[in-house]
matplotlib code that plots the C-alpha trace (Angstrom):
import matplotlib.pyplot as plt

x = [-5.8, -4.3, -4.4, -1.8, -1.5, 1.8, 2.3, -1.3, -3.1, -4.3, -3.6, -4.9, -2.5, -1.5, 2.3, 2.6, 5.3, 8.9, 12.2, 14.7, 13.7, 10.3, 8.5, 5.8, 3.1, 1.1, -2.3, -4.0, -5.9, -9.7, -8.2, -7.1, -4.9, -7.2, -6.5, -3.0, -5.3, -4.4, -0.9, 0.5, 0.4, 2.8, 4.9, 4.8, 7.3, 10.7, 10.1, 7.8, 5.3, 3.8, 0.4, -2.0, -4.7, -3.0, -3.9, -7.9, -8.3, -9.9, -10.4, -7.3, -8.2, -9.7, -8.7, -10.2, -8.5, -5.4, -3.0, 0.6, 3.6, 5.7, 2.9, 2.4, 6.3, 6.3, 3.4, 5.0, 8.1, 6.2, 4.7, 8.0, 9.1, 6.4, 6.7, 10.6, 11.4, 14.7, 17.0, 16.2, 12.8, 11.9, 8.5, 5.8, 3.2, 0.3, -0.8, -0.5, 0.9, 3.7, 4.0, 4.2, 7.0, 9.1, 8.7, 9.6, 12.9, 14.0, 12.9, 14.6, 17.2, 18.8, 15.6, 14.6, 16.1, 13.8, 11.2, 8.0, 5.9, 2.9, 1.6, 3.1, 1.1, 3.6, 1.1, -0.8, 0.3, -0.9, -3.4, -4.9, -4.9, -8.4, -10.3, -8.5, -9.5, -13.1, -13.1, -12.3, -15.4, -17.9, -16.8, -17.2, -20.7, -22.2, -19.8, -18.1, -20.9, -21.1, -17.9, -17.6, -18.5, -16.1, -13.2, -13.3, -14.0, -10.4, -9.1, -10.8, -11.8, -14.4, -10.7, -9.5, -12.8, -12.0, -14.0, -17.4, -17.6, -13.9, -15.0, -18.2, -16.7, -14.0, -16.7, -18.2, -15.4, -14.3, -18.0, -17.1, -14.4, -15.0, -15.2, -13.5, -10.4, -10.7, -10.9, -7.9, -6.1, -6.7, -6.0, -2.7, -2.1, -3.2, -0.9, 2.2, 3.7, 6.7, 8.0, 11.2, 12.5, 12.6, 16.1, 16.9, 16.2, 18.9, 17.8, 16.8, 13.8, 11.2, 8.6, 5.6, 2.6, -0.3, -0.9, -4.8, -4.4, -6.4, -4.7, -1.3, -0.3, 3.1, 3.3, 3.6, 5.4, 8.2, 9.7, 9.5, 11.5, 13.9, 14.3, 16.0, 19.4, 19.2, 15.3, 14.0, 10.5, 8.1, 4.8, 2.0, -0.9, -3.1, -4.6, -4.3, -5.7, -3.3, -2.9, -6.9, -7.1, -4.1, -2.5, -0.4, 1.6, 1.9, 3.0, 5.5, 7.4, 7.4, 8.9, 11.6, 12.8, 13.4, 14.0, 17.2, 18.3, 18.0, 14.6]
y = [-12.5, -15.5, -17.2, -19.0, -19.8, -19.2, -18.7, -20.2, -18.2, -17.6, -14.5, -12.8, -11.9, -10.2, -10.1, -8.0, -6.4, -7.8, -7.3, -7.5, -6.0, -6.3, -3.5, -4.9, -2.6, -2.9, -1.0, 0.5, -1.0, -0.8, -1.5, -4.1, -4.6, -2.8, 0.5, 0.9, 0.2, 4.0, 3.8, 0.2, 1.5, 3.6, 1.4, -2.0, -0.6, -2.3, -4.1, -6.6, -5.2, -7.8, -6.3, -8.2, -8.4, -8.2, -10.7, -10.2, -8.3, -8.0, -11.4, -13.0, -15.1, -13.6, -13.0, -14.3, -13.8, -11.5, -10.5, -9.5, -7.3, -10.4, -12.4, -9.6, -9.4, -13.2, -13.4, -11.0, -13.1, -16.3, -14.9, -14.1, -17.5, -19.1, -16.9, -17.7, -13.7, -14.4, -10.8, -7.6, -5.9, -2.3, -1.8, 1.0, 1.0, 3.5, 4.0, 0.1, -0.8, 1.3, 0.3, -3.6, -2.7, -1.3, -4.0, -6.3, -4.2, -4.7, -8.2, -9.2, -6.6, -8.5, -8.4, -4.6, -2.7, 0.4, 1.9, 4.8, 5.1, 7.0, 7.8, 4.8, 3.7, 2.2, 2.2, 4.6, 7.0, 5.4, 9.0, 6.9, 3.6, 3.3, 5.3, 2.5, -0.1, 1.3, 1.7, -2.3, -2.6, -0.4, -2.3, -5.9, -4.7, -2.5, -3.7, -1.6, 1.1, 2.2, 4.4, 4.8, 8.8, 9.4, 7.6, 8.7, 12.3, 12.6, 10.2, 11.0, 14.9, 16.5, 18.4, 15.1, 14.0, 14.7, 12.7, 11.5, 7.9, 7.1, 8.2, 6.1, 3.4, 3.6, 4.0, 0.9, -1.1, 0.2, -0.8, -4.3, -5.0, -8.0, -6.2, -8.9, -8.8, -4.5, -4.8, -7.4, -4.6, -2.0, -3.9, -4.6, -1.2, -1.0, -3.4, -3.1, 0.5, -0.2, 3.3, 2.2, 0.1, 3.2, 3.8, 0.1, 0.7, 0.0, 0.3, 4.1, 5.6, 7.8, 9.2, 11.0, 12.7, 13.9, 17.9, 16.9, 13.8, 13.9, 10.9, 11.0, 14.8, 16.1, 17.2, 13.5, 12.1, 14.4, 14.2, 10.6, 10.7, 12.0, 8.9, 7.0, 7.6, 9.4, 9.3, 11.8, 13.5, 14.7, 16.3, 15.4, 17.5, 14.2, 12.8, 9.5, 7.1, 8.7, 5.9, 6.3, 10.3, 11.2, 8.5, 10.3, 12.1, 8.6, 6.8, 9.7, 9.6, 5.8, 5.5, 8.4, 7.3, 3.9, 4.0, 6.4, 3.3, 0.9, -0.3]
z = [-13.3, -11.2, -8.2, -6.0, -2.8, -0.4, 3.5, 4.1, 2.1, -1.5, -3.3, -6.5, -8.2, -12.4, -13.2, -16.5, -18.7, -20.0, -18.9, -17.0, -13.5, -11.5, -9.8, -7.1, -6.5, -3.1, -2.5, 0.3, 2.9, 1.6, -2.0, -4.1, -7.0, -9.2, -7.5, -9.7, -12.9, -14.5, -13.1, -15.0, -18.3, -17.9, -15.6, -17.5, -20.5, -20.1, -16.8, -15.0, -12.8, -10.2, -8.2, -5.6, -3.8, -0.2, 3.0, 3.4, 0.7, -2.9, -4.3, -2.2, 0.8, 3.9, 7.0, 10.4, 13.3, 13.8, 11.0, 11.4, 9.5, 9.1, 7.8, 5.4, 4.4, 4.1, 1.8, -0.7, -0.2, -0.6, -3.8, -5.2, -4.6, -6.1, -9.5, -9.6, -9.3, -7.1, -7.4, -5.8, -6.8, -6.6, -4.2, -4.4, -2.2, -0.9, 3.0, 4.3, 1.5, 1.4, 5.2, 3.7, 1.2, 4.8, 6.5, 3.7, 3.0, 6.4, 6.9, 3.5, 2.6, 0.4, -1.8, -2.1, -4.5, -4.3, -1.9, -3.5, -0.4, -0.6, 2.7, 4.7, 7.2, 9.6, 12.4, 14.8, 17.8, 21.3, 21.1, 18.1, 19.0, 20.9, 17.9, 15.7, 17.5, 17.6, 14.1, 14.1, 16.2, 14.1, 10.8, 12.6, 13.8, 11.4, 8.0, 5.9, 5.3, 8.8, 8.6, 4.4, 5.0, 7.8, 6.0, 2.6, 3.8, 5.4, 2.7, -0.2, 0.0, -2.9, -3.7, -5.2, -6.7, -10.1, -11.6, -10.3, -11.8, -10.6, -7.0, -7.3, -8.5, -5.7, -3.2, -4.4, -3.9, -0.6, 0.9, -0.7, 1.4, 3.9, 7.7, 9.4, 7.5, 7.4, 11.0, 11.3, 9.1, 12.0, 14.9, 13.4, 13.1, 16.9, 17.8, 16.0, 15.3, 12.8, 12.5, 14.5, 11.6, 8.8, 10.4, 9.3, 5.7, 3.4, 0.2, -1.6, -0.9, -2.3, 0.5, -1.1, 0.6, -0.7, -0.4, 0.6, 2.9, 5.7, 7.3, 6.4, 5.6, 4.5, 8.1, 9.2, 6.3, 5.7, 9.4, 8.7, 5.4, 7.5, 9.6, 6.4, 5.5, 2.2, 1.6, -0.7, -0.1, -2.8, -1.9, -4.6, -5.4, -4.3, -1.6, 0.4, -2.2, -4.8, -7.5, -8.1, -7.3, -9.3, -11.3, -13.9, -10.7, -9.2, -12.3, -13.1, -9.5, -9.1, -13.0, -12.6, -9.3, -10.0, -13.4, -12.6, -10.3, -13.1, -12.2]

ax = plt.figure().add_subplot(projection="3d")
ax.plot(x, y, z, "-o")
ax.set_aspect("equal")
plt.show()
């Protein structure tokens, strides 16, 4: 693992594989670059794969105060620049990670070759804003343990807890999140819904949704995919944290889509 300072923050990242193209993997809120551990082996043959802990997550620098979508996209642009990756990249993301990929593709259209978006969390509707802000306040007051049961009941339900050890490890990692940084991401979701950016995506896109995702189900994601010209949609027999819950399905969806586009 490596660390680098870009765009006013310190990021932990890993660049593996070799080849003429680059695939960027962006983890979910509450996750880390390790969320891709079981997906990576199927993806880094014939291409480079970049994964990183987003601002405030994992072992990257923690956030104090507010964080914005622009900062998240600019962090990635700065990381690519620092690593000398100047051409277009394919991007795959989970939930908030997928939304960061959306904003990056709109903010830097000449740098995005393709998107694979699982349950993109592009913001919350007016009916969920207060609940999201309340969640942020709860985490700041009582830590991650104060919301872990209700959060994982929807995002990692028993039906996708195929491996008890994997679930236990994910839960422990989730609990280790920095509460202030986690709260800041929730407030970012409440402050700015970027769903209006979807029609501006100019590269090929595949949307996926988990059949057992209680947060971003097919009923939300499939209509969202229709907002992007030419986008494809695929339902996976998975949940919200699909890269951990069903890594084989996620790796297959990503590889076949981006490989078909030359990435």
